[in-house]
Every structure is written in structure tokens, then in C-alpha cells.
Backbone as a ProteinNet text record, in pm:
[ID]
protein_1_A
[PRIMARY]
MSTGRDEVLLLECNLDDMTGEELGYALERLLEAGALDAWFTPIYMKKNRPAVILSVLCAEDKGAPLRQMLLRETSTLGVRWHRLERDIAPRRTKTVETRWGPVRCKLKILEERVCNAKPEYDDCARLAREHGIPLRQVLLDARQAAEALIGGPESKTGREEDEPPPPDSMP
[TERTIARY]
-1606.6	-1470.6	-1510.2	-1462.1	-1488.7	-1391.2	-1428.1	-1327.4	-1203.2	-1097.7	-953.2	-935.8	-844.7	-826.3	-663.5	-641.4	-469.6	-440.6	-327.4	-289	-178.6	-193	-105.6	-60.7	46.1	87.2	29.4	-17.3	-34.2	62.1	140.3	241.9	191.7	217.3	178.6	261.6	278.4	352.6	286	293	236	355.7	313	404.4	355.7	440.6	381.2	479.8	596.3	700.5	756.4	683.4	745.7	678.1	741.1	665.9	582.4	491.6	418	506.3	630.9	698.6	770.6	812.8	868.5	799.5	678.4	566.6	526.5	516	519.5	612.4	737.6	859.7	854.2	821.8	827.5	735.4	602.7	505	547.8	610.1	641.2	762.7	842.2	954.3	895.2	804	744.7	654.4	588.4	523.8	624.7	735.4	836.1	914.2	915.1	977.3	896	772.8	698.7	558.9	531.4	403.3	289.6	193.4	61.9	-19.3	-3.8	-79.5	-14.8	-13.7	9.3	-77.5	-98.8	-183	-172.3	-225	-207	-361.4	-377.7	-486.8	-461.2	-530.6	-505.9	-548.9	-472	-489.1	-446.2	-482.9	-426.2	-367.7	-250.1	-153.6	-161.2	-59	-73.1	-64	-104	-115.8	-192.3	-287.4	-360.1	-268.2	-135.7	-71.2	-122.1	-154.5	-186.6	-86.8	-133.3	-30.1	-101.9	-30.7	-87	-33.3	-131.7	-84.8	-46.5	87.9	118.1	100	13.7	-40.7	29	72.5	151.3	76.9	19.5	-22.7	86.5	128.1	217	224.5	284.2	297.8	399.9	374.5	469.2	609.3	646.8	785.6	846.1	770.5	817.2	805.9	768.1	743.9	865.2	979.6	1084.4	1155.5	1183.5	1239.6	1149.9	1019.1	953.6	944.7	959.4	958.4	1098.7	1206.6	1329.6	1316.3	1241.7	1241	1161.9	1062.2	974.4	1065.2	1161.7	1241.2	1348.1	1394.6	1508.3	1444.1	1319.1	1279	1165.4	1140.7	1070.8	1111.4	1042.2	1099.7	1048.3	977.6	918.1	1029.3	993.9	1091.9	1036.6	930.8	892.6	776.2	773.8	660.5	582.4	460.9	375.9	327.4	291	231.8	165.3	76.7	-12.8	-38.2	-71.4	-127.1	-263.6	-314.9	-467.5	-495.5	-604.8	-668	-750.8	-757	-847.4	-904.6	-1039.2	-1106.4	-1078.6	-1030.5	-1014.3	-1114	-1186.3	-1256.8	-1173.5	-1209.7	-1113.1	-1130.7	-1031.4	-1024.4	-969.6	-1017.6	-956.8	-941.1	-856.6	-850	-896.1	-981.2	-1041.8	-1030.3	-986.1	-981.1	-1131.2	-1148	-1257.8	-1221.2	-1304	-1272	-1351.7	-1281.8	-1348.6	-1309.9	-1388.1	-1361.5	-1216	-1148.1	-1016.2	-912	-948	-856.1	-894.1	-812.6	-829.5	-815.7	-895.9	-869.5	-873.1	-796.5	-796.3	-889.4	-973.7	-1071.5	-1028.1	-1029.9	-1028.1	-1187.6	-1198.9	-1330.6	-1328.5	-1419.3	-1430.8	-1533.6	-1510.1	-1590.5	-1638.7	-1778.3	-1830.9	-1936.2	-1946.8	-2035.2	-2048.2	-1904.4	-1897.1	-1952.5	-1978.9	-2030.3	-1965.4	-1952.5	-1881.7	-1972.7	-1928.9	-1999.1	-1949	-1833.2	-1780.1	-1681.6	-1679.1	-1562	-1512.3	-1380.5	-1320.4	-1201.5	-1215.2	-1119.3	-982.6	-868.9	-748.4	-714.7	-677.8	-636.5	-539.8	-413.8	-298.9	-330.1	-426.8	-469.6	-550.8	-628.8	-734.5	-644	-542.5	-448.3	-376.3	-329.7	-239.1	-326.9	-436.6	-515.8	-563	-590.5	-624.7	-493.1	-397.8	-269	-240.3	-254.1	-237.4	-322	-452	-559.6	-579.8	-509.8	-527	-669	-730.6	-863.3	-867.4	-953	-980.6	-981.5	-910.2	-916.9	-1062.2	-1135.6	-1292	-1360.4	-1319.6	-1386.4	-1353.8	-1218.9	-1199.3	-1241.8	-1245.1	-1301.3	-1442.9	-1518.6	-1662	-1688.7	-1619.6	-1642.2	-1595.1	-1487.3	-1424.4	-1542.6	-1573.7	-1673.3	-1797.4	-1847.9	-1951.3	-1945.1	-1829.2	-1788.5	-1774.2	-1721	-1696	-1823.5	-1910.7	-2041.9	-2121.7	-2097.3	-2174.3	-2138.7	-2022.4	-1955.3	-2024.4	-2075.6	-2111	-2253.5	-2274	-2379	-2372.4	-2242.7	-2242.4	-2151.1	-2165	-2068.4	-1913.4	-1829.8	-1699.7	-1633.5	-1669.8	-1599	-1628.6	-1746	-1789.2	-1785.9	-1657.2	-1647.5	-1539.1	-1538.5	-1430.5	-1372.5	-1255.6	-1221.8	-1105.7	-1029.1	-926.9	-916.8	-872.7	-868.9	-736.9	-717.4	-590.3	-579.5	-465.8	-433.7	-470.9	-526.9	-541.7	-416	-416.6	-292.9	-257	-135.7	-89.2	-145	-175.9	-237.2	-168.5	-33	42.1	39.1	-16.2	-21.1	-173	-236.2	-378.3	-388.9	-418.7	-413.4	-528.5
-881	-820.5	-675.4	-618.3	-482.2	-383.9	-255.5	-160.7	-162.8	-135	-121.4	31.1	51.1	188.7	207.1	317	332.8	499.5	516.5	667	689.6	800.5	841.8	997.1	1050.9	1153.5	1233	1368.2	1447.6	1558.6	1554.6	1673.4	1765.1	1900.8	2015.2	2116.3	2174.6	2293.1	2376	2496.4	2582.9	2616.1	2618.6	2645.5	2740.2	2856.9	2943.9	2972.9	2912.7	2954.1	2848.3	2735	2608	2582.7	2525	2506.3	2371.8	2340.6	2238.3	2112.8	2137.5	2001.5	1959.5	2077.2	2062.5	1997.7	2051.9	1987.2	1847.5	1811.2	1678.3	1591.3	1633	1542.1	1533.9	1641.7	1629.8	1516.1	1526.9	1425	1290.1	1263.4	1140.9	1080.3	1174.2	1139	1099.4	1160.2	1135.7	1001.1	966.2	846.3	720.6	746.7	653.7	611.2	721.4	702.6	665.2	628.7	567.9	642.2	766.4	830.7	726.3	737.3	661.1	711.2	858	934.3	1076.6	1152.5	1271.6	1371.1	1475.4	1569	1706.3	1787.9	1922.2	1972	2089.3	2162.6	2297.3	2351.3	2507.9	2600	2696.8	2806.1	2946.6	3054.4	3181.6	3225.3	3272.3	3320.3	3499.8	3540.8	3688	3741.8	3863.7	3935.8	3884.9	3765.2	3692.1	3600.1	3553.8	3489.1	3330.2	3275.4	3135.3	3053.4	2940.6	2860.8	2722.7	2618.5	2500.5	2468.2	2387.5	2312.6	2182.3	2123.3	2005.7	1915.5	1828.3	1736.4	1588.8	1538.7	1411.4	1335.8	1213.7	1114.9	1008.2	980.3	877.2	813.4	685.1	622.8	711.3	689.2	776	757.3	638.2	618.5	674.5	719.6	777	942.8	985.8	1124.8	1210.3	1178.8	1259.4	1259.8	1126.3	1158.5	1210.1	1198.1	1269.7	1416.5	1461.1	1613.4	1666.6	1595	1629.4	1642.7	1538.5	1540.5	1664.5	1695.8	1805.3	1933	1944	2062.6	2057.4	1944.5	1920.5	1934.2	1887.3	1872.9	1990.9	2062.6	2185.5	2311.3	2425.2	2547	2588.8	2505.1	2548.2	2589	2673.9	2694.7	2633.6	2565.6	2490.5	2392.8	2295.7	2173.3	2177.2	2172.2	2137.7	2004.5	1945.1	1814.5	1785.3	1699.9	1654	1513.3	1445.8	1303.3	1305.9	1203.8	1186	1019.2	1001.4	877.6	867.9	745.7	698.7	584.1	551.7	419.8	370.3	232.9	183.3	68.2	68.2	-35.3	-152.5	-269	-384.6	-378.7	-437.7	-425.1	-586.4	-620.3	-731.5	-705.5	-789.8	-791.1	-899.2	-867.5	-1004.2	-970.5	-1071.3	-1070.9	-1085	-1002.7	-1034.4	-1055.3	-1116.1	-1144.3	-1050.5	-989	-907.9	-978.2	-922.2	-970.9	-916.4	-825.1	-793.2	-865.8	-936.4	-1005.7	-987	-1030.7	-1023.1	-888.1	-843.7	-721.9	-736.3	-668.8	-683.2	-582.8	-595.3	-508.7	-496.6	-367.4	-353.5	-365.4	-450.9	-449.7	-390.3	-312.5	-267.1	-360.3	-391.2	-509.5	-420.6	-427.8	-371.3	-488.3	-514.3	-610.7	-729.4	-791.1	-912.9	-907.9	-797.4	-787.9	-681.4	-705.3	-619.1	-496.8	-372	-255	-171.4	-186.4	-115.2	-205	-185.5	-246.5	-161.5	-150.8	-65	-124.1	-110.8	-192.7	-115	-203.1	-133.1	-65.9	62.7	147.7	80.5	33.5	-23.6	-138.8	-219.5	-345.8	-296.1	-208	-143.5	-88.9	-2.4	57.1	-28	-126.4	-243	-289.6	-342.7	-424.2	-325.2	-179.3	-93.4	-69.2	-70.3	-56.6	-174.1	-313.6	-446.2	-457.3	-416.8	-453.1	-313	-207.6	-81.3	-23.5	-36	22.7	143.6	233.3	339.4	278.8	344.1	310.5	301	381.6	392	267.8	206.3	94.6	-18.8	-47.5	-147.4	-106.9	17.2	51	26.6	50.5	31.2	-123.1	-202.9	-356.1	-402.5	-341.1	-395.4	-344.7	-202.6	-164.9	-255.3	-308.6	-389.4	-511.6	-565.6	-685.8	-682.2	-556.9	-532.9	-510.6	-439	-416.1	-535.9	-639.1	-786.5	-832.3	-780.8	-827	-755.6	-632.1	-567.3	-631.8	-637.4	-680.6	-818.3	-890.2	-1038	-1042.5	-1184.9	-1193.4	-1184.7	-1148.8	-1130.1	-1257.5	-1377.2	-1497.7	-1557.6	-1495.1	-1550.1	-1476.3	-1398.5	-1311.7	-1319.6	-1287.7	-1287.9	-1440.7	-1438.6	-1589.4	-1627.5	-1518	-1575.1	-1494.2	-1573	-1501	-1454.7	-1321	-1255.4	-1196.9	-1199	-1139.6	-998.8	-955.3	-784.6	-721.3	-591.1	-519.2	-492.7	-488.9	-448.2	-320	-299.6	-171.1	-53.2	-59.1	71.1	109	36.7	54.8	118.3	151.4	197	355.7	419.2	564.2	607.8
1083.7	1092.5	1144.6	1249	1302.8	1238.2	1256.8	1203.7	1287	1237.8	1300.3	1338	1423.7	1476.5	1481.7	1444.6	1455.8	1459.6	1477.3	1491.8	1385.4	1311	1219.1	1232.8	1172	1176.7	1038.6	1046.7	928.8	942.5	817.1	818.5	711.6	727.6	632.4	614.5	498.4	477	370.3	371	269.4	173.5	46.2	-57.3	-163.8	-190.6	-289.8	-388.5	-392.2	-490.2	-557.2	-571.8	-660.1	-773.7	-873.6	-1005.3	-976.8	-1090	-1087.1	-1091.6	-1171.6	-1178.4	-1058	-968.4	-849.2	-747.1	-746.4	-666.2	-678.2	-807.8	-846.6	-793	-817.1	-791.4	-633.2	-551.4	-404.9	-358.2	-432.5	-389	-418.6	-536.6	-576.4	-469.5	-430.2	-349.1	-205.8	-162	-31.3	-29.2	-148.7	-161.6	-165.8	-224.2	-235.8	-113.9	-26.1	100	223.3	186.7	282.5	338.1	277.7	326.9	266.9	363.6	332.8	220.2	208.2	118.7	138.7	7.3	4.6	-101.9	-68	-144.3	-135.9	-245.9	-241.5	-230.9	-152.2	-134	-177.7	-287.1	-328.6	-220.3	-190.2	-103.4	-149.1	-88.8	-107.8	17.8	-3.6	97.3	112.9	182.2	191.8	52.6	39.1	-91.7	-193.7	-166.6	-262.2	-349.4	-292.5	-368.6	-372.4	-487.9	-505.1	-457.4	-380.9	-315.9	-290	-236.5	-209.3	-63.3	2.6	131.1	73	99.7	89	218	210.5	335.9	313.6	413.7	405.8	542.1	495.3	596.2	608.7	726.7	736.9	887.4	892.5	1025.6	1101.3	1252.6	1333.1	1318.2	1280.8	1256.9	1131.9	1049.2	919.1	930.4	1049.6	1067.1	1056.1	1137.6	1136.9	990.4	929.6	820.9	702.7	708.6	587.7	617.9	748.4	786	724.8	742.6	682.4	532.8	472.9	324.2	272.5	355.8	319.7	322.8	417	423.4	320.9	298.7	193.7	26.1	18.1	-130.3	-169.5	-71.2	-96.9	-58.5	-85.7	-41.8	97.5	160.7	293.1	394.7	479.2	617.5	709.3	732.1	838.5	803.2	888	865.5	1002.9	994.2	1110.8	1105.1	1210.5	1235.5	1352.8	1355.4	1464.9	1439.1	1557.4	1549	1533	1442.5	1418.6	1472.4	1508.2	1527.2	1401.1	1362.7	1250.7	1278.4	1225.7	1216.6	1066.7	1048.6	919.6	895.9	789.6	740.8	693.9	718.4	669.6	518.9	460.7	310	273.1	160.8	89.2	-61.7	-121.1	-257.8	-314.4	-446.8	-507.5	-640.8	-736.2	-881.5	-937.2	-1025.2	-1107.5	-1252.7	-1335.2	-1463.8	-1570.7	-1650.3	-1763.5	-1899.5	-1992	-2122.9	-2188.8	-2098.5	-2134.8	-2062	-1941.2	-1854.8	-1708.4	-1627.2	-1476.4	-1434.1	-1325.6	-1263.6	-1118.8	-1040.9	-893.9	-856.2	-751.1	-690.1	-554.5	-492	-350.4	-305.6	-201.8	-134.7	-7	38.6	169.9	255.5	365.2	439.3	568.5	587.9	701.6	750.7	870.4	925.4	842.7	796.5	717.3	603	531.2	398.8	322	185.6	101.3	85.1	103.7	90	-18.9	-64	-175.7	-236.5	-364	-450	-552.8	-574.7	-661.2	-742.7	-869.5	-955.2	-957.5	-942.3	-936.5	-1066.9	-1069.1	-1183.5	-1259.1	-1200.1	-1260	-1350	-1295.6	-1378.8	-1500.6	-1472.2	-1593.6	-1707.2	-1658.8	-1743.4	-1829.7	-1754.3	-1819.5	-1940.5	-1897.3	-2006.2	-2104	-2080.4	-2195.4	-2292	-2235.1	-2322.1	-2405.5	-2345.9	-2413.2	-2520.8	-2510.1	-2604.3	-2691.5	-2660.8	-2750.9	-2758.9	-2637.3	-2603.7	-2523	-2530.9	-2424.4	-2266.1	-2186.7	-2044.5	-1996.6	-2033.1	-1980.5	-2020.8	-2121.7	-2155	-2060.1	-2021.6	-1924.9	-1791.5	-1751.2	-1623	-1620.7	-1723.9	-1730.1	-1687.3	-1759.1	-1756.2	-1617.7	-1564.4	-1419.3	-1320.7	-1339.4	-1224.4	-1233.5	-1353.4	-1344.2	-1273.1	-1308.4	-1244.3	-1096.5	-1062.5	-907.9	-845.3	-905.2	-827.8	-797.4	-868.3	-851.5	-713.8	-668.1	-529.7	-420.4	-441.9	-330.2	-275.2	-161.9	-61.5	-23.3	-93	-53.7	52.9	111.2	234.8	173.8	274	232.5	180.4	226.2	207	82.3	7.1	-113.9	-224.7	-250.3	-343.5	-434.9	-553.3	-643.3	-667.9	-740.9	-774.7	-698.6	-623.3	-523.2	-411.1	-301.2	-147.2	-136.5	-128	-126.9	30.1	65.9	203.3	217	320.7	335.5	336.9	284	286.8	433.8	479.4	603.2	638.4	779.7	824.6	794.3	791.1	761	608.6	518	380.4	348	472.6	434.6	451.4	355.7	384.9	450.5
[MASK]
+++++++++++++++++++++++++++++++++++++++++++++++++++++++++++++++++++++++++++++++++++++++++++++++++++++++++++++++++++++++++++++++++++++++++++++++++++++++++++++++++++++++++++

């Protein structure tokens, strides 16, 4: 499997007058509305005012509605954006067994081999809650099981063969 390529938009605005709760709410709304990813970067603005850059990665067809959402949900007076090209490694999801239960893992595939495996946080958190144990304990077991997949051929990993996520869901 070769690396995929696509184009996305990067939307950004600087914010220096919103509370942490307002920022978190805006981020949640952007992700719910279809942003591929969104994040904050701390910066300093004029007169050494602490601020953040709110960055949003999205498919081109989501650009206009997400720009409007940034204007509506934040205090920004303007949104800048530009197109980016990106290479995307193929991904698969496999389930590994831990002593606490099954955990889905994201596998990164390069040259038809698994080169990275990461347990899904949601599965690990659910198992930690169900068993009343610290999250780090489930994560450790899941990482050990996932590490065993690295280096192997993509077709012989995990207990089930899942479909890859659609390209527009890859940040």
C-alpha cells in the first residue's frame, strides 16, 4: 500500500480575550461540525498579551461553514486560511486482547508492514472504568499487545480485519 495524498484547508485565528471554557466549547463545536482536527497554540500578541492561535484542519467542502462558525463562536474579527497538501499513511484498525478486554488499535502501514500501533483511548478508558483500575494500567497492557503487531505484515495482525477509516476522517 502506498501513501495517499490529498488537500485540506487550515483555518486560523488569534484569540486573546476568551476564557478557557469558551475556548474549549468552540473547539468541541468545530470538531462536532466536521473539522478533521483542531488545536490551540499559545502565543503572545501586542503588549505581551497571552493568547492562542486556534487552528482548524478541514476538508475543502467544510471550509466555509467552519469559517462562519469561528466568527460566530469566538471573539475573532477575522479568519485566515490556506490550502495544504498532505501525504497520508494507510491505516487499519485491529483489535488486540488484554486481560481487561478487547482494545482497538490504530495501525500505520508503510510498505505493507505495520510500523506503528496505538491503542484507542476510548476503549482503554472504558475498560479502566468497568474494572475500577487506573487508566495507565489498561494503557500499559494495550500498548504491549499493540507493540507485538509492529513489523509484521499488515494482513496477519490482530484478531479482526476492519475497514480503514474514510480519507476525510484522517487528520
